[in-house]
N, CA, C and O atoms as a GROMACS GRO file, in nm:
protein
  448
    1UNK      N    1  -6.025  -9.602 -40.094
    1UNK     CA    2  -6.126  -9.542 -40.042
    1UNK      C    3  -6.155  -9.373 -40.104
    1UNK      O    4  -6.062  -9.312 -40.158
    2UNK      N    5  -6.248  -9.331 -40.093
    2UNK     CA    6  -6.295  -9.200 -40.150
    2UNK      C    7  -6.340  -9.102 -40.079
    2UNK      O    8  -6.442  -9.131 -40.016
    3UNK      N    9  -6.294  -8.975 -40.063
    3UNK     CA   10  -6.335  -8.880 -39.990
    3UNK      C   11  -6.419  -8.786 -40.047
    3UNK      O   12  -6.381  -8.748 -40.158
    4UNK      N   13  -6.532  -8.731 -40.003
    4UNK     CA   14  -6.628  -8.666 -40.085
    4UNK      C   15  -6.662  -8.542 -39.997
    4UNK      O   16  -6.709  -8.566 -39.886
    5UNK      N   17  -6.646  -8.422 -40.030
    5UNK     CA   18  -6.692  -8.300 -39.972
    5UNK      C   19  -6.797  -8.225 -40.045
    5UNK      O   20  -6.786  -8.187 -40.162
    6UNK      N   21  -6.900  -8.207 -39.967
    6UNK     CA   22  -7.024  -8.162 -40.018
    6UNK      C   23  -7.057  -8.014 -39.978
    6UNK      O   24  -7.017  -7.976 -39.867
    7UNK      N   25  -7.128  -7.923 -40.062
    7UNK     CA   26  -7.137  -7.803 -40.045
    7UNK      C   27  -7.250  -7.750 -40.109
    7UNK      O   28  -7.276  -7.793 -40.221
    8UNK      N   29  -7.337  -7.650 -40.049
    8UNK     CA   30  -7.429  -7.593 -40.126
    8UNK      C   31  -7.577  -7.577 -40.076
    8UNK      O   32  -7.662  -7.505 -40.128
    9UNK      N   33  -7.592  -7.655 -39.966
    9UNK     CA   34  -7.725  -7.616 -39.899
    9UNK      C   35  -7.775  -7.533 -39.830
    9UNK      O   36  -7.682  -7.464 -39.788
   10UNK      N   37  -7.885  -7.490 -39.785
   10UNK     CA   38  -7.934  -7.381 -39.750
   10UNK      C   39  -8.070  -7.369 -39.748
   10UNK      O   40  -8.143  -7.458 -39.789
   11UNK      N   41  -8.117  -7.243 -39.692
   11UNK     CA   42  -8.274  -7.226 -39.686
   11UNK      C   43  -8.316  -7.133 -39.786
   11UNK      O   44  -8.267  -7.021 -39.789
   12UNK      N   45  -8.422  -7.178 -39.884
   12UNK     CA   46  -8.461  -7.109 -40.002
   12UNK      C   47  -8.612  -7.099 -40.007
   12UNK      O   48  -8.679  -7.192 -39.963
   13UNK      N   49  -8.661  -7.005 -40.050
   13UNK     CA   50  -8.833  -6.973 -40.056
   13UNK      C   51  -8.886  -7.077 -40.177
   13UNK      O   52  -8.818  -7.107 -40.275
   14UNK      N   53  -8.997  -7.117 -40.153
   14UNK     CA   54  -9.063  -7.182 -40.282
   14UNK      C   55  -9.048  -7.103 -40.417
   14UNK      O   56  -9.069  -6.983 -40.436
   15UNK      N   57  -9.008  -7.198 -40.504
   15UNK     CA   58  -8.970  -7.145 -40.641
   15UNK      C   59  -8.852  -7.080 -40.679
   15UNK      O   60  -8.840  -7.017 -40.784
   16UNK      N   61  -8.737  -7.099 -40.566
   16UNK     CA   62  -8.611  -7.051 -40.559
   16UNK      C   63  -8.544  -7.183 -40.632
   16UNK      O   64  -8.588  -7.291 -40.671
   17UNK      N   65  -8.406  -7.115 -40.629
   17UNK     CA   66  -8.304  -7.220 -40.670
   17UNK      C   67  -8.193  -7.237 -40.572
   17UNK      O   68  -8.174  -7.150 -40.488
   18UNK      N   69  -8.109  -7.356 -40.578
   18UNK     CA   70  -7.994  -7.389 -40.521
   18UNK      C   71  -7.918  -7.496 -40.611
   18UNK      O   72  -7.969  -7.579 -40.686
   19UNK      N   73  -7.794  -7.476 -40.587
   19UNK     CA   74  -7.691  -7.572 -40.645
   19UNK      C   75  -7.618  -7.633 -40.530
   19UNK      O   76  -7.562  -7.568 -40.442
   20UNK      N   77  -7.624  -7.763 -40.538
   20UNK     CA   78  -7.544  -7.853 -40.474
   20UNK      C   79  -7.390  -7.898 -40.522
   20UNK      O   80  -7.393  -7.943 -40.637
   21UNK      N   81  -7.279  -7.898 -40.474
   21UNK     CA   82  -7.176  -7.954 -40.529
   21UNK      C   83  -7.110  -8.056 -40.459
   21UNK      O   84  -7.101  -8.032 -40.338
   22UNK      N   85  -7.056  -8.173 -40.500
   22UNK     CA   86  -6.979  -8.269 -40.420
   22UNK      C   87  -6.834  -8.306 -40.516
   22UNK      O   88  -6.826  -8.356 -40.629
   23UNK      N   89  -6.743  -8.267 -40.437
   23UNK     CA   90  -6.618  -8.323 -40.494
   23UNK      C   91  -6.562  -8.442 -40.436
   23UNK      O   92  -6.552  -8.454 -40.313
   24UNK      N   93  -6.521  -8.537 -40.522
   24UNK     CA   94  -6.449  -8.670 -40.487
   24UNK      C   95  -6.292  -8.647 -40.491
   24UNK      O   96  -6.233  -8.553 -40.544
   25UNK      N   97  -6.239  -8.754 -40.423
   25UNK     CA   98  -6.083  -8.720 -40.410
   25UNK      C   99  -6.024  -8.799 -40.550
   25UNK      O  100  -5.919  -8.759 -40.601
   26UNK      N  101  -6.091  -8.898 -40.602
   26UNK     CA  102  -6.063  -8.944 -40.729
   26UNK      C  103  -6.182  -8.970 -40.853
   26UNK      O  104  -6.297  -8.938 -40.827
   27UNK      N  105  -6.158  -9.016 -40.958
   27UNK     CA  106  -6.230  -9.023 -41.052
   27UNK      C  107  -6.327  -9.141 -41.036
   27UNK      O  108  -6.277  -9.248 -40.999
   28UNK      N  109  -6.460  -9.137 -41.057
   28UNK     CA  110  -6.557  -9.212 -41.004
   28UNK      C  111  -6.669  -9.236 -41.110
   28UNK      O  112  -6.743  -9.141 -41.132
   29UNK      N  113  -6.692  -9.364 -41.184
   29UNK     CA  114  -6.780  -9.399 -41.267
   29UNK      C  115  -6.916  -9.348 -41.277
   29UNK      O  116  -6.962  -9.299 -41.380
   30UNK      N  117  -6.995  -9.364 -41.141
   30UNK     CA  118  -7.108  -9.323 -41.116
   30UNK      C  119  -7.116  -9.249 -40.991
   30UNK      O  120  -7.066  -9.274 -40.881
   31UNK      N  121  -7.202  -9.137 -41.037
   31UNK     CA  122  -7.214  -9.021 -40.924
   31UNK      C  123  -7.359  -8.989 -40.887
   31UNK      O  124  -7.419  -8.970 -40.992
   32UNK      N  125  -7.434  -8.977 -40.791
   32UNK     CA  126  -7.543  -8.951 -40.768
   32UNK      C  127  -7.572  -8.886 -40.660
   32UNK      O  128  -7.483  -8.876 -40.576
   33UNK      N  129  -7.711  -8.823 -40.635
   33UNK     CA  130  -7.748  -8.737 -40.553
   33UNK      C  131  -7.864  -8.796 -40.470
   33UNK      O  132  -7.962  -8.790 -40.543
   34UNK      N  133  -7.890  -8.838 -40.377
   34UNK     CA  134  -8.002  -8.887 -40.284
   34UNK      C  135  -8.068  -8.794 -40.191
   34UNK      O  136  -8.000  -8.695 -40.163
   35UNK      N  137  -8.181  -8.802 -40.139
   35UNK     CA  138  -8.219  -8.718 -40.026
   35UNK      C  139  -8.298  -8.807 -39.940
   35UNK      O  140  -8.334  -8.919 -39.977
   36UNK      N  141  -8.328  -8.753 -39.815
   36UNK     CA  142  -8.388  -8.794 -39.690
   36UNK      C  143  -8.479  -8.702 -39.628
   36UNK      O  144  -8.425  -8.606 -39.574
   37UNK      N  145  -8.589  -8.708 -39.623
   37UNK     CA  146  -8.681  -8.629 -39.540
   37UNK      C  147  -8.702  -8.680 -39.413
   37UNK      O  148  -8.686  -8.800 -39.391
   38UNK      N  149  -8.743  -8.582 -39.307
   38UNK     CA  150  -8.778  -8.650 -39.185
   38UNK      C  151  -8.905  -8.767 -39.193
   38UNK      O  152  -9.018  -8.743 -39.235
   39UNK      N  153  -8.857  -8.893 -39.144
   39UNK     CA  154  -8.974  -8.990 -39.151
   39UNK      C  155  -8.960  -9.046 -39.278
   39UNK      O  156  -9.055  -9.117 -39.309
   40UNK      N  157  -8.875  -9.036 -39.357
   40UNK     CA  158  -8.923  -9.122 -39.490
   40UNK      C  159  -8.786  -9.171 -39.533
   40UNK      O  160  -8.687  -9.116 -39.486
   41UNK      N  161  -8.771  -9.289 -39.637
   41UNK     CA  162  -8.660  -9.316 -39.667
   41UNK      C  163  -8.574  -9.254 -39.740
   41UNK      O  164  -8.607  -9.145 -39.787
   42UNK      N  165  -8.456  -9.304 -39.764
   42UNK     CA  166  -8.373  -9.217 -39.868
   42UNK      C  167  -8.392  -9.270 -40.001
   42UNK      O  168  -8.381  -9.389 -40.030
   43UNK      N  169  -8.423  -9.172 -40.084
   43UNK     CA  170  -8.439  -9.182 -40.211
   43UNK      C  171  -8.353  -9.137 -40.312
   43UNK      O  172  -8.286  -9.037 -40.285
   44UNK      N  173  -8.338  -9.192 -40.434
   44UNK     CA  174  -8.255  -9.159 -40.535
   44UNK      C  175  -8.325  -9.028 -40.579
   44UNK      O  176  -8.448  -9.018 -40.570
   45UNK      N  177  -8.236  -8.909 -40.635
   45UNK     CA  178  -8.287  -8.798 -40.681
   45UNK      C  179  -8.228  -8.798 -40.816
   45UNK      O  180  -8.315  -8.809 -40.903
   46UNK      N  181  -8.121  -8.789 -40.856
   46UNK     CA  182  -8.083  -8.826 -40.977
   46UNK      C  183  -7.929  -8.888 -41.016
   46UNK      O  184  -7.842  -8.865 -40.932
   47UNK      N  185  -7.901  -8.941 -41.100
   47UNK     CA  186  -7.753  -9.005 -41.092
   47UNK      C  187  -7.715  -8.977 -41.231
   47UNK      O  188  -7.798  -8.970 -41.321
   48UNK      N  189  -7.571  -8.958 -41.252
   48UNK     CA  190  -7.472  -8.923 -41.380
   48UNK      C  191  -7.366  -9.043 -41.380
   48UNK      O  192  -7.304  -9.085 -41.282
   49UNK      N  193  -7.360  -9.086 -41.500
   49UNK     CA  194  -7.229  -9.199 -41.499
   49UNK      C  195  -7.129  -9.104 -41.597
   49UNK      O  196  -7.163  -9.004 -41.660
   50UNK      N  197  -7.016  -9.155 -41.591
   50UNK     CA  198  -6.895  -9.100 -41.690
   50UNK      C  199  -6.905  -9.029 -41.788
   50UNK      O  200  -6.854  -8.920 -41.811
   51UNK      N  201  -7.008  -9.122 -41.878
   51UNK     CA  202  -7.030  -9.096 -42.024
   51UNK      C  203  -7.149  -9.000 -42.029
   51UNK      O  204  -7.219  -8.986 -42.129
   52UNK      N  205  -7.168  -8.932 -41.911
   52UNK     CA  206  -7.296  -8.830 -41.937
   52UNK      C  207  -7.455  -8.879 -41.933
   52UNK      O  208  -7.550  -8.801 -41.946
   53UNK      N  209  -7.465  -9.016 -41.914
   53UNK     CA  210  -7.602  -9.072 -41.920
   53UNK      C  211  -7.634  -9.034 -41.782
   53UNK      O  212  -7.560  -9.040 -41.684
   54UNK      N  213  -7.788  -8.984 -41.790
   54UNK     CA  214  -7.832  -8.926 -41.658
   54UNK      C  215  -7.969  -9.009 -41.623
   54UNK      O  216  -8.021  -9.079 -41.710
   55UNK      N  217  -8.028  -8.998 -41.489
   55UNK     CA  218  -8.148  -9.070 -41.441
   55UNK      C  219  -8.194  -8.965 -41.362
   55UNK      O  220  -8.119  -8.882 -41.309
   56UNK      N  221  -8.307  -8.966 -41.353
   56UNK     CA  222  -8.388  -8.865 -41.270
   56UNK      C  223  -8.503  -8.936 -41.171
   56UNK      O  224  -8.557  -9.039 -41.212
   57UNK      N  225  -8.530  -8.897 -41.080
   57UNK     CA  226  -8.657  -8.950 -40.996
   57UNK      C  227  -8.776  -8.864 -41.063
   57UNK      O  228  -8.759  -8.744 -41.084
   58UNK      N  229  -8.900  -8.928 -41.096
   58UNK     CA  230  -9.027  -8.849 -41.169
   58UNK      C  231  -9.016  -8.727 -41.102
   58UNK      O  232  -9.007  -8.631 -41.178
   59UNK      N  233  -9.012  -8.697 -40.963
   59UNK     CA  234  -9.051  -8.583 -40.863
   59UNK      C  235  -8.984  -8.475 -40.906
   59UNK      O  236  -9.024  -8.363 -40.875
   60UNK      N  237  -8.860  -8.495 -40.994
   60UNK     CA  238  -8.766  -8.368 -40.985
   60UNK      C  239  -8.744  -8.353 -41.142
   60UNK      O  240  -8.686  -8.254 -41.186
   61UNK      N  241  -8.785  -8.441 -41.214
   61UNK     CA  242  -8.789  -8.407 -41.366
   61UNK      C  243  -8.797  -8.272 -41.423
   61UNK      O  244  -8.889  -8.207 -41.374
   62UNK      N  245  -8.740  -8.220 -41.498
   62UNK     CA  246  -8.759  -8.107 -41.536
   62UNK      C  247  -8.738  -7.970 -41.458
   62UNK      O  248  -8.741  -7.857 -41.507
   63UNK      N  249  -8.716  -8.007 -41.328
   63UNK     CA  250  -8.671  -7.901 -41.233
   63UNK      C  251  -8.512  -7.929 -41.162
   63UNK      O  252  -8.454  -7.837 -41.105
   64UNK      N  253  -8.471  -8.020 -41.169
   64UNK     CA  254  -8.349  -8.052 -41.134
   64UNK      C  255  -8.257  -8.104 -41.249
   64UNK      O  256  -8.304  -8.180 -41.333
   65UNK      N  257  -8.107  -8.058 -41.254
   65UNK     CA  258  -8.024  -8.102 -41.354
   65UNK      C  259  -7.920  -8.145 -41.280
   65UNK      O  260  -7.872  -8.076 -41.191
   66UNK      N  261  -7.869  -8.282 -41.314
   66UNK     CA  262  -7.743  -8.323 -41.250
   66UNK      C  263  -7.643  -8.296 -41.360
   66UNK      O  264  -7.683  -8.307 -41.476
   67UNK      N  265  -7.510  -8.260 -41.337
   67UNK     CA  266  -7.414  -8.221 -41.415
   67UNK      C  267  -7.263  -8.318 -41.346
   67UNK      O  268  -7.264  -8.372 -41.235
   68UNK      N  269  -7.168  -8.317 -41.424
   68UNK     CA  270  -7.035  -8.368 -41.384
   68UNK      C  271  -6.920  -8.297 -41.434
   68UNK      O  272  -6.927  -8.257 -41.550
   69UNK      N  273  -6.812  -8.273 -41.366
   69UNK     CA  274  -6.707  -8.218 -41.433
   69UNK      C  275  -6.581  -8.323 -41.390
   69UNK      O  276  -6.525  -8.323 -41.280
   70UNK      N  277  -6.555  -8.399 -41.486
   70UNK     CA  278  -6.489  -8.501 -41.476
   70UNK      C  279  -6.324  -8.471 -41.461
   70UNK      O  280  -6.241  -8.549 -41.414
   71UNK      N  281  -6.302  -8.354 -41.508
   71UNK     CA  282  -6.133  -8.302 -41.494
   71UNK      C  283  -6.141  -8.268 -41.327
   71UNK      O  284  -6.033  -8.270 -41.268
   72UNK      N  285  -6.259  -8.238 -41.251
   72UNK     CA  286  -6.225  -8.189 -41.120
   72UNK      C  287  -6.320  -8.284 -41.027
   72UNK      O  288  -6.365  -8.248 -40.918
   73UNK      N  289  -6.342  -8.418 -41.090
   73UNK     CA  290  -6.416  -8.519 -41.018
   73UNK      C  291  -6.540  -8.477 -40.926
   73UNK      O  292  -6.554  -8.535 -40.818
   74UNK      N  293  -6.621  -8.388 -40.963
   74UNK     CA  294  -6.724  -8.328 -40.925
   74UNK      C  295  -6.827  -8.344 -40.950
   74UNK      O  296  -6.832  -8.335 -41.073
   75UNK      N  297  -6.940  -8.367 -40.905
   75UNK     CA  298  -7.075  -8.335 -40.948
   75UNK      C  299  -7.186  -8.251 -40.903
   75UNK      O  300  -7.197  -8.247 -40.780
   76UNK      N  301  -7.256  -8.195 -40.960
   76UNK     CA  302  -7.352  -8.082 -40.929
   76UNK      C  303  -7.497  -8.128 -40.938
   76UNK      O  304  -7.532  -8.220 -41.012
   77UNK      N  305  -7.580  -8.058 -40.860
   77UNK     CA  306  -7.717  -8.069 -40.867
   77UNK      C  307  -7.777  -7.930 -40.870
   77UNK      O  308  -7.781  -7.859 -40.769
   78UNK      N  309  -7.831  -7.888 -41.004
   78UNK     CA  310  -7.888  -7.775 -41.007
   78UNK      C  311  -8.035  -7.788 -40.965
   78UNK      O  312  -8.099  -7.878 -41.019
   79UNK      N  313  -8.099  -7.705 -40.871
   79UNK     CA  314  -8.241  -7.739 -40.827
   79UNK      C  315  -8.318  -7.607 -40.867
   79UNK      O  316  -8.302  -7.498 -40.811
   80UNK      N  317  -8.390  -7.628 -40.956
   80UNK     CA  318  -8.480  -7.492 -40.968
   80UNK      C  319  -8.634  -7.522 -40.931
   80UNK      O  320  -8.675  -7.634 -40.901
   81UNK      N  321  -8.702  -7.425 -40.935
   81UNK     CA  322  -8.858  -7.427 -40.873
   81UNK      C  323  -8.856  -7.538 -40.786
   81UNK      O  324  -8.922  -7.641 -40.800
   82UNK      N  325  -8.760  -7.504 -40.675
   82UNK     CA  326  -8.771  -7.570 -40.555
   82UNK      C  327  -8.939  -7.559 -40.465
   82UNK      O  328  -8.997  -7.451 -40.449
   83UNK      N  329  -8.981  -7.663 -40.427
   83UNK     CA  330  -9.112  -7.688 -40.362
   83UNK      C  331  -9.053  -7.748 -40.192
   83UNK      O  332  -8.955  -7.812 -40.153
   84UNK      N  333  -9.169  -7.688 -40.128
   84UNK     CA  334  -9.156  -7.732 -39.999
   84UNK      C  335  -9.130  -7.894 -39.960
   84UNK      O  336  -9.051  -7.923 -39.870
   85UNK      N  337  -9.191  -7.982 -40.024
   85UNK     CA  338  -9.171  -8.109 -40.019
   85UNK      C  339  -9.013  -8.178 -40.100
   85UNK      O  340  -8.991  -8.295 -40.128
   86UNK      N  341  -8.920  -8.055 -40.123
   86UNK     CA  342  -8.807  -8.109 -40.163
   86UNK      C  343  -8.729  -8.096 -40.022
   86UNK      O  344  -8.625  -8.161 -40.010
   87UNK      N  345  -8.766  -8.030 -39.933
   87UNK     CA  346  -8.700  -8.040 -39.792
   87UNK      C  347  -8.668  -8.164 -39.773
   87UNK      O  348  -8.745  -8.260 -39.781
   88UNK      N  349  -8.531  -8.164 -39.743
   88UNK     CA  350  -8.458  -8.293 -39.701
   88UNK      C  351  -8.319  -8.281 -39.667
   88UNK      O  352  -8.274  -8.171 -39.699
   89UNK      N  353  -8.243  -8.354 -39.617
   89UNK     CA  354  -8.087  -8.370 -39.637
   89UNK      C  355  -8.050  -8.428 -39.768
   89UNK      O  356  -8.118  -8.521 -39.810
   90UNK      N  357  -7.954  -8.385 -39.833
   90UNK     CA  358  -7.926  -8.419 -39.976
   90UNK      C  359  -7.801  -8.478 -39.934
   90UNK      O  360  -7.726  -8.435 -39.847
   91UNK      N  361  -7.783  -8.610 -40.025
   91UNK     CA  362  -7.655  -8.693 -39.970
   91UNK      C  363  -7.581  -8.700 -40.124
   91UNK      O  364  -7.653  -8.721 -40.221
   92UNK      N  365  -7.481  -8.688 -40.137
   92UNK     CA  366  -7.383  -8.723 -40.262
   92UNK      C  367  -7.365  -8.884 -40.229
   92UNK      O  368  -7.378  -8.935 -40.118
   93UNK      N  369  -7.334  -8.952 -40.353
   93UNK     CA  370  -7.317  -9.098 -40.361
   93UNK      C  371  -7.260  -9.110 -40.478
   93UNK      O  372  -7.297  -9.068 -40.587
   94UNK      N  373  -7.138  -9.191 -40.437
   94UNK     CA  374  -7.045  -9.221 -40.592
   94UNK      C  375  -7.031  -9.403 -40.544
   94UNK      O  376  -7.023  -9.459 -40.435
   95UNK      N  377  -7.034  -9.447 -40.670
   95UNK     CA  378  -6.997  -9.600 -40.677
   95UNK      C  379  -6.876  -9.640 -40.783
   95UNK      O  380  -6.875  -9.596 -40.898
   96UNK      N  381  -6.796  -9.711 -40.741
   96UNK     CA  382  -6.685  -9.758 -40.810
   96UNK      C  383  -6.745  -9.917 -40.870
   96UNK      O  384  -6.863  -9.943 -40.847
   97UNK      N  385  -6.688  -9.984 -40.919
   97UNK     CA  386  -6.705 -10.136 -40.946
   97UNK      C  387  -6.721 -10.214 -40.829
   97UNK      O  388  -6.782 -10.321 -40.837
   98UNK      N  389  -6.670 -10.172 -40.712
   98UNK     CA  390  -6.674 -10.274 -40.579
   98UNK      C  391  -6.733 -10.215 -40.475
   98UNK      O  392  -6.764 -10.286 -40.380
   99UNK      N  393  -6.764 -10.059 -40.473
   99UNK     CA  394  -6.775 -10.001 -40.349
   99UNK      C  395  -6.834  -9.885 -40.386
   99UNK      O  396  -6.813  -9.829 -40.494
  100UNK      N  397  -6.931  -9.835 -40.273
  100UNK     CA  398  -7.001  -9.738 -40.248
  100UNK      C  399  -6.971  -9.606 -40.148
  100UNK      O  400  -6.927  -9.639 -40.038
  101UNK      N  401  -6.984  -9.489 -40.164
  101UNK     CA  402  -6.936  -9.410 -40.054
  101UNK      C  403  -7.035  -9.304 -40.070
  101UNK      O  404  -7.083  -9.274 -40.180
  102UNK      N  405  -7.069  -9.243 -39.948
  102UNK     CA  406  -7.162  -9.144 -39.914
  102UNK      C  407  -7.098  -9.008 -39.868
  102UNK      O  408  -6.995  -9.016 -39.802
  103UNK      N  409  -7.146  -8.892 -39.894
  103UNK     CA  410  -7.117  -8.778 -39.841
  103UNK      C  411  -7.191  -8.764 -39.691
  103UNK      O  412  -7.271  -8.844 -39.642
  104UNK      N  413  -7.139  -8.636 -39.632
  104UNK     CA  414  -7.173  -8.630 -39.520
  104UNK      C  415  -7.342  -8.574 -39.499
  104UNK      O  416  -7.407  -8.576 -39.395
  105UNK      N  417  -7.374  -8.537 -39.602
  105UNK     CA  418  -7.511  -8.479 -39.607
  105UNK      C  419  -7.505  -8.316 -39.612
  105UNK      O  420  -7.409  -8.251 -39.569
  106UNK      N  421  -7.631  -8.256 -39.675
  106UNK     CA  422  -7.640  -8.126 -39.690
  106UNK      C  423  -7.781  -8.097 -39.653
  106UNK      O  424  -7.860  -8.172 -39.711
  107UNK      N  425  -7.831  -8.017 -39.580
  107UNK     CA  426  -7.945  -7.947 -39.540
  107UNK      C  427  -8.008  -7.870 -39.682
  107UNK      O  428  -7.949  -7.789 -39.754
  108UNK      N  429  -8.138  -7.920 -39.694
  108UNK     CA  430  -8.191  -7.822 -39.807
  108UNK      C  431  -8.327  -7.806 -39.756
  108UNK      O  432  -8.400  -7.903 -39.735
  109UNK      N  433  -8.369  -7.669 -39.734
  109UNK     CA  434  -8.492  -7.626 -39.647
  109UNK      C  435  -8.570  -7.533 -39.758
  109UNK      O  436  -8.523  -7.429 -39.805
  110UNK      N  437  -8.702  -7.591 -39.792
  110UNK     CA  438  -8.780  -7.483 -39.887
  110UNK      C  439  -8.887  -7.451 -39.792
  110UNK      O  440  -8.958  -7.531 -39.730
  111UNK      N  441  -8.890  -7.328 -39.788
  111UNK     CA  442  -8.990  -7.265 -39.699
  111UNK      C  443  -9.009  -7.100 -39.706
  111UNK      O  444  -8.919  -7.022 -39.739
  112UNK      N  445  -9.131  -7.066 -39.671
  112UNK     CA  446  -9.137  -6.924 -39.710
  112UNK      C  447  -9.132  -6.882 -39.555
  112UNK      O  448  -9.135  -6.763 -39.523
   0.00000   0.00000   0.00000
């Protein structure tokens, strides 16, 4: 079992920045952020593996940066140049060889 603690959501104006954090209770190979907007399916935002390889959704490339601190078992999502369409609940997701775990979700609202 893995426990996840997310933090960092909130309300920001268009063009602003936020940083999300997700601390896991133990080391995990794959760590990622997903998001789900009202009326839409949950989608992958970015993923990072223990060696540092990253993947991003096309919609966030160049604006969002995923990183991890392996010593702290923590993954971060730095979100810059935020747009109203980035408004969603953001979920931390971690995967081991056999299991997948989700955080409780944190609301990000981009609005003037």
